[in-house]
C-alpha positions in Angstrom: 0.0 0.0 0.0 1.1 3.4 -0.9 2.4 5.1 2.4 0.5 8.5 3.1 4.1 10.5 3.4 5.0 9.1 -0.1 1.6 9.9 -1.7 1.9 13.5 -0.2 5.3 13.9 -1.6 4.1 12.8 -5.1 1.2 15.1 -4.8 3.1 18.3 -3.4 6.0 17.7 -6.0 3.3 17.7 -9.0 1.5 20.6 -7.6 4.8 22.5 -7.5 5.8 21.5 -10.8 2.8 22.7 -12.6 2.6 26.0 -10.7 6.3 26.9 -11.2 5.9 26.1 -15.0 2.5 27.8 -15.2 0.8 24.5 -16.5 -2.5 22.9 -16.2 -2.8 19.5 -15.0 -3.6 16.9 -17.8 -5.9 14.2 -17.3 -4.0 11.5 -18.8 -0.8 12.7 -17.0 -2.6 12.5 -13.6 -4.0 9.2 -14.4 -0.6 7.7 -15.3 0.9 9.1 -12.1 -1.8 7.3 -10.1 -1.5 3.9 -11.7 2.3 3.7 -11.5 1.9 4.8 -7.9 -0.6 2.1 -7.0 1.7 -0.6 -8.6 4.8 0.4 -7.2 3.3 1.8 -3.9 2.4 -2.0 -3.1 5.7 -3.4 -3.1 6.5 -5.1 0.2 10.1 -5.5 1.4 11.4 -7.8 4.2 13.9 -6.7 6.7 16.9 -7.1 4.3 15.2 -5.0 1.7 14.1 -7.8 -0.7 10.8 -7.9 -2.3 8.3 -10.5 -0.7 5.1 -9.2 -2.6 3.9 -10.4 -6.0 5.7 -9.1 -9.1 4.9 -5.4 -9.5 4.7 -4.5 -13.2 2.7 -1.5 -14.6 2.2 -1.0 -18.5 0.9 2.2 -19.5 0.0 3.2 -23.2 0.1 6.9 -23.2 -0.8 8.9 -26.2 1.6 11.5 -27.6 1.2 14.8 -25.5 0.4 13.0 -22.3 3.8 14.2 -20.7 5.1 10.3 -20.0 8.4 11.5 -18.7 6.9 13.7 -15.8 4.6 11.2 -15.0 6.5 8.3 -14.4 9.5 10.1 -12.8 6.8 11.9 -10.5 5.5 8.7 -9.4 8.5 6.6 -9.4 11.3 9.0 -7.9 9.6 9.4 -4.4 8.7 5.6 -4.0 12.3 4.4 -5.2 13.8 6.7 -2.7 11.4 5.5 0.0 12.1 1.9 -0.6 16.0 2.3 -0.7 15.9 1.2 -4.4 17.6 2.6 -7.5 15.5 3.8 -10.3 17.0 2.9 -14.0 15.2 4.5 -16.6 15.8 2.9 -20.2 15.1 4.1 -23.7 15.5 2.8 -27.1 17.3 5.8 -28.6 20.3 7.9 -27.8 17.9 11.0 -28.6 15.5 10.4 -25.9 18.2 9.5 -23.1 19.8 12.9 -23.9 16.4 14.6 -23.7 15.8 12.9 -20.3 19.3 13.8 -18.9 19.8 17.3 -20.3 16.2 18.8 -20.3 13.7 16.6 -18.5 15.5 15.7 -15.3 17.1 19.2 -14.7 13.6 20.8 -15.1 11.9 18.4 -12.9 14.5 18.9 -10.0 14.3 22.6 -10.6 10.5 22.9 -10.4 9.2 20.1 -8.4 11.3 20.4 -5.0 12.3 16.6 -5.3 15.7 16.0 -4.2 17.4 13.4 -6.2 20.5 12.7 -8.2 20.9 11.2 -11.5 23.4 10.1 -14.1 23.6 8.8 -17.8 25.0 5.3 -18.1 26.2 4.0 -21.8 28.0 0.9 -22.7 31.6 0.6 -23.0 31.2 0.7 -26.9 30.0 4.5 -26.8 33.4 5.5 -25.2 36.8 5.7 -26.6 39.4 3.2 -25.2 42.7 5.3 -24.5 44.7 2.2 -24.6 43.7 1.2 -27.9 43.8 4.6 -29.4 47.4 4.9 -28.0 48.2 1.4 -29.6 46.7 2.4 -32.9 49.0 5.6 -32.9 52.0 3.7 -32.0 51.5 0.9 -34.5 51.3 3.8 -37.2 54.6 5.0 -36.3 56.1 1.3 -35.9 54.1 -1.0 -38.0 54.2 -4.8 -37.4 53.5 -7.6 -39.7 50.3 -8.4 -38.0 49.2 -5.4 -35.8 47.7 -6.4 -32.4 45.1 -3.7 -32.8 44.0 -5.5 -35.8 43.8 -8.8 -34.0 41.8 -7.3 -31.4 39.4 -5.8 -33.8 38.5 -9.3 -34.7 40.9 -10.0 -37.3 40.1 -11.0 -40.8 36.7 -12.6 -40.0 35.2 -10.1 -42.5 38.3 -8.5 -43.9 41.6 -9.8 -45.2 44.8 -9.1 -43.2 46.0 -6.0 -45.2 42.5 -4.2 -44.6 43.7 -3.7 -40.9 47.0 -2.3 -42.0 45.2 -0.2 -44.7 43.1 1.4 -42.1 46.2 2.0 -39.9 48.2 3.6 -42.6 45.5 5.9 -43.9 46.5 9.4 -43.4 42.8 10.6 -42.7 42.3 7.8 -40.2 45.4 8.7 -38.3 44.6 12.5 -38.5 41.3 11.6 -36.8 42.8 9.6 -34.0 45.5 12.3 -33.3 42.8 14.9 -33.2 41.1 12.6 -30.7 44.0 12.4 -28.6 44.6 16.1 -28.6 40.8 16.7 -27.6 41.3 14.5 -24.8 44.4 15.9 -23.5 42.9 19.4 -23.6 39.8 18.3 -22.0 37.8 19.4 -25.1 36.2 16.1 -25.4 35.2 13.4 -22.8 35.7 10.3 -25.2 32.0 9.7 -25.8 31.2 8.9 -29.3 27.8 10.8 -29.0 29.7 14.1 -28.3 32.3 14.0 -30.9 31.5 16.9 -33.3 31.0 14.8 -36.3 29.4 11.4 -37.0 32.0 8.5 -36.7 31.7 5.7 -39.1 31.8 2.4 -37.4 35.1 1.1 -39.2 36.7 4.1 -37.8 35.5 3.6 -34.2 35.6 0.0 -33.6 39.3 0.0 -33.4 39.5 2.5 -30.6 36.7 1.3 -28.5 36.4 -1.8 -26.2 33.9 -4.3 -24.8 34.0 -6.1 -21.6 36.1 -8.9 -22.8 38.9 -6.5 -24.1 38.9 -4.2 -21.2 41.4 -4.9 -18.5 39.5 -2.8 -16.2 41.3 -1.3 -13.0 44.5 -2.9 -14.2 45.0 -0.8 -17.2 47.6 1.8 -17.2 45.2 4.4 -18.8 42.5 3.7 -16.2 42.8 7.1 -14.6 42.0 9.1 -17.8 39.5 6.2 -19.0 36.3 7.9 -20.2 34.0 4.8 -19.7 35.2 4.4 -15.9 34.8 8.1 -15.4 31.3 7.8 -16.4 30.8 4.5 -14.5 31.8 6.7 -11.2 29.1 9.2 -12.0 26.5 6.5 -11.5 27.8 5.3 -8.2 25.3 6.2 -5.3 22.8 8.2 -7.7 19.2 7.8 -7.2 18.4 7.7 -11.0 20.2 6.1 -13.9 19.3 6.7 -17.3 20.4 4.3 -19.8 19.3 2.2 -23.0 17.6 -1.2 -23.6 20.9 -2.9 -24.8 22.8 -2.1 -21.7 20.1 -3.2 -19.5 19.9 -6.5 -21.5 23.7 -6.9 -21.4 23.7 -6.6 -17.7 21.0 -9.2 -17.3 22.9 -11.6 -19.7 26.0 -11.2 -17.3 23.6 -12.3 -14.4 22.6 -8.8 -13.5 24.4 -6.4 -11.1 27.7 -6.6 -13.3 27.1 -3.1 -15.0 23.9 -1.7 -13.5 22.4 -2.2 -9.9 21.0 -5.7 -9.5 17.6 -6.3 -10.5 16.4 -7.2 -6.9 17.5 -3.7 -6.0 16.1 -1.8 -9.0 13.0 -0.3 -10.2 13.0 -0.1 -14.0 11.2 2.2 -16.2 11.2 1.1 -19.9 10.3 3.9 -22.1 9.9 3.5 -25.8 9.0 -0.3 -24.3 7.6 -1.3 -27.9 11.2 -1.8 -28.8 12.0 -4.0 -25.8 10.9 -7.4 -27.4 13.0 -6.9 -30.4 16.1 -5.8 -28.7 15.8 -8.7 -26.3 15.2 -11.1 -29.1 18.4 -9.9 -31.1 20.5 -9.8 -27.7 20.1 -13.5 -27.4 20.7 -14.5 -31.0 23.7 -16.1 -32.6 25.5 -15.8 -36.1 28.6 -16.8 -37.6 30.0 -17.2 -41.3 32.1 -20.3 -41.7 34.5 -19.2 -44.3 35.2 -16.0 -42.3 35.7 -18.0 -38.9 38.3 -20.2 -40.5 40.2 -17.1 -41.9 39.9 -15.9 -38.3 41.0 -19.2 -36.8 44.3 -19.1 -39.1 45.0 -15.6 -38.2 44.8 -16.5 -34.6 47.3 -19.3 -35.2 49.7 -17.1 -37.2 50.1 -14.8 -34.2 51.0 -17.4 -31.6 54.6 -17.1 -32.0 54.5 -13.4 -31.5 52.3 -14.0 -28.2 54.8 -16.5 -26.9 57.6 -14.1 -27.5 56.1 -11.2 -26.0 54.1 -12.7 -22.8 54.9 -16.4 -23.0 57.1 -16.0 -19.6 54.0 -14.7 -17.4 52.5 -17.4 -15.4 51.5 -20.5 -17.2 50.7 -18.7 -20.6 53.7 -20.5 -22.6 51.9 -23.8 -21.8 48.4 -22.7 -22.7 49.6 -21.2 -25.9 51.2 -24.5 -26.8 47.7 -26.1 -26.7 46.1 -23.5 -29.0 47.4 -24.9 -32.3 45.6 -28.1 -32.0 42.4 -26.3 -30.4 42.3 -23.8 -33.3 43.0 -26.6 -36.0 40.2 -28.6 -34.7 37.7 -26.0 -34.7 38.8 -25.4 -38.4 38.4 -28.8 -39.2 35.0 -29.1 -37.8 33.8 -26.1 -39.7 35.3 -27.6 -42.9 33.3 -30.7 -42.2 30.3 -28.6 -41.8 30.4 -26.5 -44.9 29.6 -29.0 -47.5 26.7 -30.5 -45.5 25.2 -27.1 -45.1 25.6 -26.4 -49.0 24.2 -29.5 -49.8 21.2 -28.6 -47.3 20.9 -25.4 -49.2 21.0 -27.0 -52.6 18.4 -29.7 -51.8 16.0 -27.0 -50.4 16.2 -24.8 -53.7 15.6 -28.0 -55.7 12.7 -29.2 -53.8 11.4 -25.6 -53.7 10.5 -25.6 -50.0 7.6 -23.4 -49.5 9.4 -22.0 -46.3 12.6 -21.2 -48.2 11.3 -18.2 -50.2 14.8 -17.0 -50.7 16.5 -19.8 -52.4 19.7 -18.6 -50.7 18.5 -19.4 -47.4 16.9 -22.2 -45.6 14.8 -22.1 -42.4 14.8 -25.4 -40.5 11.0 -26.1 -40.0 9.8 -26.1 -36.3 13.5 -25.2 -35.4 14.5 -28.9 -35.7 18.0 -29.3 -37.2 18.6 -32.7 -39.2 20.5 -35.4 -37.7 23.8 -35.0 -39.8 23.8 -31.3 -39.0 22.9 -31.6 -35.3 26.0 -34.5 -35.2 28.3 -32.3 -36.8 27.2 -29.4 -34.5 27.8 -31.6 -31.4 31.6 -32.0 -32.6 31.8 -28.2 -33.5 30.6 -27.4 -30.1 33.2 -29.7 -28.4 36.0 -28.1 -30.4 34.9 -24.4 -29.5 34.2 -25.5 -26.0 37.9 -26.5 -25.7 39.1 -23.5 -27.4 36.7 -21.4 -24.9 38.7 -23.4 -22.1 42.1 -22.6 -23.2 41.3 -18.9 -24.2 39.6 -18.5 -20.6 42.9 -19.7 -18.9 45.1 -17.4 -20.9 42.9 -14.4 -20.2 43.1 -15.2 -16.4 46.7 -15.6 -16.7 47.1 -12.3 -18.3 44.9 -10.6 -15.8 46.8 -12.1 -12.8 50.1 -11.2 -14.3 48.8 -7.5 -14.8 48.4 -7.5 -10.8 52.0 -8.8 -10.5 54.3 -5.6 -10.1 57.5 -7.8 -10.0 56.6 -10.0 -13.2 59.2 -10.7 -15.9 56.9 -9.5 -18.7 56.5 -5.8 -19.3 53.3 -4.6 -18.4 52.9 -2.8 -21.6 53.1 -6.2 -23.5 50.4 -7.8 -21.2 48.0 -4.8 -21.7 48.5 -5.0 -25.5 47.5 -8.8 -25.4 44.6 -8.6 -23.1 42.1 -7.1 -25.6 43.5 -9.5 -28.2 42.7 -12.6 -26.3 39.7 -11.1 -24.9 38.5 -10.6 -28.4 39.3 -14.2 -29.3 37.6 -15.5 -26.3 34.1 -13.3 -27.0 34.2 -14.7 -30.6 34.9 -18.3 -29.6 32.1 -18.0 -27.0 29.8 -16.7 -29.7 30.5 -19.7 -31.8 30.1 -22.1 -28.7 26.6 -20.6 -28.2 25.6 -21.1 -31.8 26.9 -24.6 -32.1 25.3 -25.5 -29.0 21.9 -24.3 -30.2 22.5 -26.5 -33.4 23.5 -29.5 -31.4 20.2 -29.6 -29.5 16.6 -29.9 -30.9 15.0 -29.5 -27.5 12.5 -26.8 -28.5 11.0 -25.7 -24.8 8.1 -23.6 -24.5 8.9 -22.0 -27.9 11.7 -23.1 -30.4 14.6 -21.2 -31.6 14.5 -20.1 -35.1 17.4 -21.8 -37.1 18.3 -20.9 -40.5 21.4 -21.1 -43.1 22.1 -18.8 -45.9 24.5 -19.0 -48.9 26.4 -15.7 -49.4 28.0 -15.4 -52.8 30.7 -12.8 -53.5 32.8 -12.7 -56.6 34.1 -16.3 -56.9 33.7 -17.3 -53.3 30.8 -18.9 -51.8 30.3 -18.8 -47.9 27.6 -20.1 -45.5 26.1 -18.1 -42.8 24.4 -19.7 -39.8 22.2 -18.3 -37.4 20.0 -19.0 -34.4 17.5 -16.8 -32.5 14.6 -17.0 -30.3 11.2 -16.5 -31.9 10.1 -14.7 -28.7 11.9 -13.1 -25.8 9.1 -13.6 -23.3 10.6 -16.5 -21.4 13.9 -15.0 -21.1 12.6 -11.5 -19.9 10.4 -13.2 -17.5 13.1 -15.3 -15.8 15.9 -12.7 -16.0 13.7 -9.4 -15.4 10.0 -9.5 -14.3 10.7 -12.2 -11.7 13.7 -10.8 -10.2 13.1 -6.8 -10.4 11.7 -4.9 -7.4 9.3 -3.3 -10.0 8.8 -2.0 -13.4 7.0 0.3 -15.8 6.7 0.0 -19.4 5.4 3.0 -21.6 5.1 4.1 -24.9 2.6 5.9 -27.2 1.9 2.5 -28.9 2.0 -0.7 -26.8 -1.4 -2.0 -27.8 -2.5 -3.6 -31.1 -6.3 -3.7 -32.1 -7.1 -2.2 -28.7 -5.6 -4.7 -26.3 -2.0 -5.8 -24.9 -2.0 -9.3 -26.2 0.6 -8.7 -28.6 3.0 -7.1 -26.0 2.4 -10.1 -23.5 3.1 -12.6 -25.9 6.3 -11.0 -27.1 7.6 -9.6 -23.9 6.1 -11.9 -21.4 4.9 -9.3 -19.0 2.9 -11.1 -16.3 -0.8 -11.4 -17.3 -1.8 -10.1 -14.1 0.1 -6.8 -14.4 -1.5 -3.4 -14.3 -2.4 -2.5 -18.0 -3.6 0.8 -18.7 -4.4 3.0 -21.8 -4.0 6.6 -21.0 -5.8 9.0 -23.4 -3.8 11.9 -25.0 -4.8 15.6 -24.5 -4.7 16.1 -28.2 -8.2 16.5 -30.2 -7.8 14.0 -32.7 -11.1 15.4 -34.4 -8.9 18.0 -36.0 -7.5 15.3 -38.3 -9.6 13.9 -41.1 -9.0 10.3 -42.2 -9.7 9.6 -45.6 -9.9 6.5 -47.7 -10.7 7.7 -51.2 -12.7 6.0 -53.8 -9.7 5.6 -55.7 -8.1 3.5 -53.2 -8.0 -0.1 -54.2 -7.1 -3.3 -52.7 -3.3 -3.0 -52.1 -3.0 -6.9 -52.5 -2.9 -6.4 -56.2 0.6 -4.6 -56.4 0.2 -3.6 -59.9 -3.2 -2.0 -59.8 -2.0 -0.3 -56.5 0.9 1.4 -57.8 -1.3 2.6 -60.8 -3.8 4.1 -58.3 -1.0 5.6 -56.4 0.7 7.4 -59.8 -2.7 8.5 -60.8 -4.1 9.9 -57.6 -1.2 11.3 -55.7 -0.9 14.6 -57.8 -4.6 15.3 -57.0 -4.2 14.4 -53.4 -1.1 16.3 -52.5 -0.8 20.2 -52.3 2.6 20.9 -53.3 2.6 24.0 -51.4 2.2 22.4 -48.0 4.2 19.9 -46.0 3.5 16.4 -47.1 4.5 12.9 -45.8 4.0 9.9 -47.9 4.8 6.6 -46.4 5.4 3.3 -48.2 5.7 -0.2 -47.0 7.8 -1.4 -50.0 11.1 0.5 -51.3 10.3 -1.1 -54.7 6.9 0.5 -55.0 8.3 3.9 -53.6 10.7 3.8 -56.4 8.2 2.7 -59.0 5.8 5.5 -58.0 8.4 8.3 -58.1 9.9 7.2 -61.3 6.3 7.4 -62.9 5.5 10.8 -61.7 6.2 13.9 -63.9 9.4 15.7 -63.6 7.8 18.6 -61.9 6.5 16.4 -59.2 9.7 14.5 -58.8 11.6 18.0 -58.0 9.2 18.5 -55.1 9.7 15.1 -53.6 12.7 14.3 -51.2 13.1 10.6 -51.4 14.6 8.7 -48.6 17.2 7.0 -50.6 18.9 10.2 -51.9 20.1 11.4 -48.4 20.3 10.8 -44.7 17.0 10.9 -42.6 18.4 14.1 -40.8 19.4 15.7 -43.9 16.0 15.0 -45.3 14.0 16.6 -42.5 16.3 19.6 -42.6 15.7 20.1 -46.1 12.0 19.4 -45.8 11.7 21.9 -43.1 13.7 24.5 -44.8 11.5 24.3 -48.0 8.3 24.7 -45.9 10.0 27.7 -44.0 10.7 29.3 -47.5 7.0 28.7 -48.3 7.9 26.3 -51.2 6.2 23.3 -49.8 7.7 19.8 -49.7 7.0 16.3 -50.1 8.9 13.5 -48.3 8.7 9.9 -49.6 9.4 7.5 -46.8 9.7 4.0 -45.7 9.1 2.5 -42.2 11.8 4.7 -40.5 9.7 7.8 -41.3 6.5 6.2 -39.8 8.0 6.4 -36.2 10.1 8.9 -34.4 9.6 11.9 -36.8 8.5 14.9 -35.4 7.1 17.5 -37.9 4.6 19.6 -36.0 2.4 22.3 -37.6 3.0 23.4 -41.1 5.7 21.0 -41.6 3.2 18.3 -42.0 -0.4 18.9 -42.8 -0.9 15.8 -44.9 0.1 12.1 -44.4 -0.6 9.6 -47.1 -0.3 6.1 -46.3 0.2 3.9 -49.2 -1.3 0.7 -47.8 -1.8 -1.2 -44.6 1.7 -1.9 -43.4 1.9 -5.6 -43.2 5.4 -7.1 -42.9 7.1 -8.8 -45.8 6.8 -12.5 -44.9 10.3 -13.5 -45.5 11.9 -12.9 -42.1 13.0 -16.4 -40.6 12.4 -15.4 -37.1 8.8 -14.2 -38.1 8.2 -17.2 -40.1 9.5 -19.6 -37.1 7.0 -17.6 -34.8 4.0 -18.1 -37.2 4.8 -21.8 -37.7 4.8 -22.3 -34.0 1.5 -20.4 -33.7 0.0 -22.6 -36.4 1.3 -25.7 -34.5 -0.6 -24.6 -31.6 -3.8 -24.4 -33.5 -3.9 -20.7 -33.9 -4.0 -18.3 -36.8 -0.7 -16.6 -37.4 -2.3 -13.9 -39.8 -4.8 -12.6 -37.1 -2.4 -13.2 -34.1 0.7 -11.7 -35.6 0.3 -9.9 -39.0 -2.9 -8.0 -38.3 -1.7 -6.9 -34.8 1.6 -5.8 -36.2 0.1 -4.0 -39.0 -2.4 -2.2 -36.6 0.5 -1.0 -34.5 2.4 0.3 -37.5 -0.5 1.9 -38.8 -1.2 3.8 -35.6 2.4 4.8 -35.6 2.3 6.0 -39.1 -1.0 8.1 -38.8 0.8 9.4 -35.3 3.1 11.6 -37.6 0.3 14.2 -38.2 -1.1 15.3 -34.7 2.2 16.3 -32.6 0.9 19.3 -30.7 -2.5 20.5 -29.4 -2.6 22.9 -32.3 -2.1 20.5 -35.3 -4.7 19.6 -37.8 -4.6 18.2 -41.3 -5.4 15.1 -43.2 -4.7 11.5 -43.2 -5.2 9.5 -46.4 -5.0 5.8 -46.8 -4.8 4.4 -50.1 -5.9 0.8 -49.2 -9.6 -0.2 -49.7 -9.1 -3.5 -47.4 -9.6 -1.1 -44.5 -13.2 -1.0 -45.6 -13.6 -4.3 -47.3 -12.0 -6.8 -45.2 -13.1 -7.8 -41.8 -9.5 -7.6 -40.3 -9.3 -4.1 -41.9 -12.4 -3.0 -40.1 -10.7 -4.0 -36.9 -7.5 -2.2 -37.7 -9.5 1.0 -38.7 -11.5 0.9 -35.5 -8.2 0.7 -33.5 -7.0 4.1 -34.8 -7.1 7.3 -32.7 -10.9 9.0 -33.2 -9.9 11.0 -36.2 -12.9 12.6 -38.1 -13.5 10.2 -40.9 -14.5 11.0 -44.4 -15.0 8.6 -47.4 
């Protein structure tokens, strides 16, 4: 039960906040505060501070304009503080993290009277590794035949050996790295990738960042100036930590409490929660390319003499290094045995024209069950990689212990140079081990893993990629998160599909008895007119539908206003664009022509100049795009945004539902399309003063039973036919 003093603290803080900022209370915001407070206020702890009451999860779909951030902080901060728990707020995007840390929380602290501290937490991969930067610069000045920085970056798994040297010798790259070092030394940069003045390409950033396997932690000579550890020190003892879904999932995968506070001592708030299921599913998936992995194994083998020369005298490393050639060779042999088996499987599937192998270069194993020959070979491969993981783990531990030994015979610099190399080898070996263990077992459990193989042709080379992924993250999230955390809140503007939370429950595993609420937006949706023109046809007929778009868009769009036209297919978007007259093409900003940010800047500029503008975009423009007022007065949705049915994970999920007697189309395709259409239509009304038109060029919304269900799940727009 919510304690009276905590309830009073929430009410007082909210009143102060509204009064100080001269705002009116919003009904939806008040309702959201009350529901979160009711759920979290019922948490009961024992004398040791452990939760003894049932799971406390509150799921709130809050329409745009509700003020979700203020609502969940207003309720959760006083309760977390009263319970002595950490508050971890997780988002899907960097943009929202920064908005919360640099705008929302400072305003809340200034105007509410609440006393709390907060900090931003990002993963290691967002921070520069000073040790690796120093190594890159040193190796440029004194290049080796096989640079350690290249080995630590994963070797030639995806690139040839000379690619690493090419990067290291590139003048522009070295100039960039030197400017990074200078900016750090003058305190003009904090080592955060997101605060570097320009966007950094992944190929330039990866060699100078680290992960938990490559980082030697407090043993590193550069730890005193480490950007990552400086950021970590800021989260110690704070009341509220703002982070992202990926970091939360990484922490849970490590057992919880390794990066962030333990789940048992944490109340989580997942903003942009509609991304959580896919993030979790991707986090626990596995992937490898056989030819690339064999090349990587060869490169590891080639570097062993150098390793023995530089760090062999430390601890028992020399003996362990002597074990590696056989272990590496056995892994390569097992992959060599596996490749023809998998290629034969792909060729057989293509010849048989399997219905679930829509892409002739890819084969998904029905029901996640791997044939005996592949499963048996996977057992051998998993044993080989298991031995490699054991040896590399021992070498990793020997290097770590030697770093603590100030009287050792091996220079600390050499140990520090090799630690990230061995760490990267270990991480890659562990990834392959997890993949082959998945293929070695046909246990399906509650829901099977999706398993598939793919032939990748590049020039004269043919390579096989092999993948494994859960079809649902529900069980994993329940086991690692919902059953362990002190409490949790999930919120977004789009959590329901077809007016219920069934889709979310299936994909995230949130408890069925959690507190599920739909909070209304303060916006007047009747200011938007929803039209399904008579010219709209059944989008299932692709040719006729494209014809209808080409014929009718010039009549539908006002070229002097801000327009957003959303397509579900890149091919159709390009077909429509290419068949429009040249004067219309000149008015259109095509998604493929420039970056998303550049497109939005150009669009706003055209509208500001009174020229009008039309954006042709795909799914990325149907979510997270904010074009208020005159920047978007008309949204055209080409068709109901059904997903293309060629994703092996979604195929596996459909198959599983069908096996259980369900209807995949009604249980997956229709709810997914409903959610996506709500997001697309949501691009129009972004503020209380917004108005305009939404046109959907798909007659299935009115002629099909499922279409009417999708139509009725949209906000209460004023409808015209």
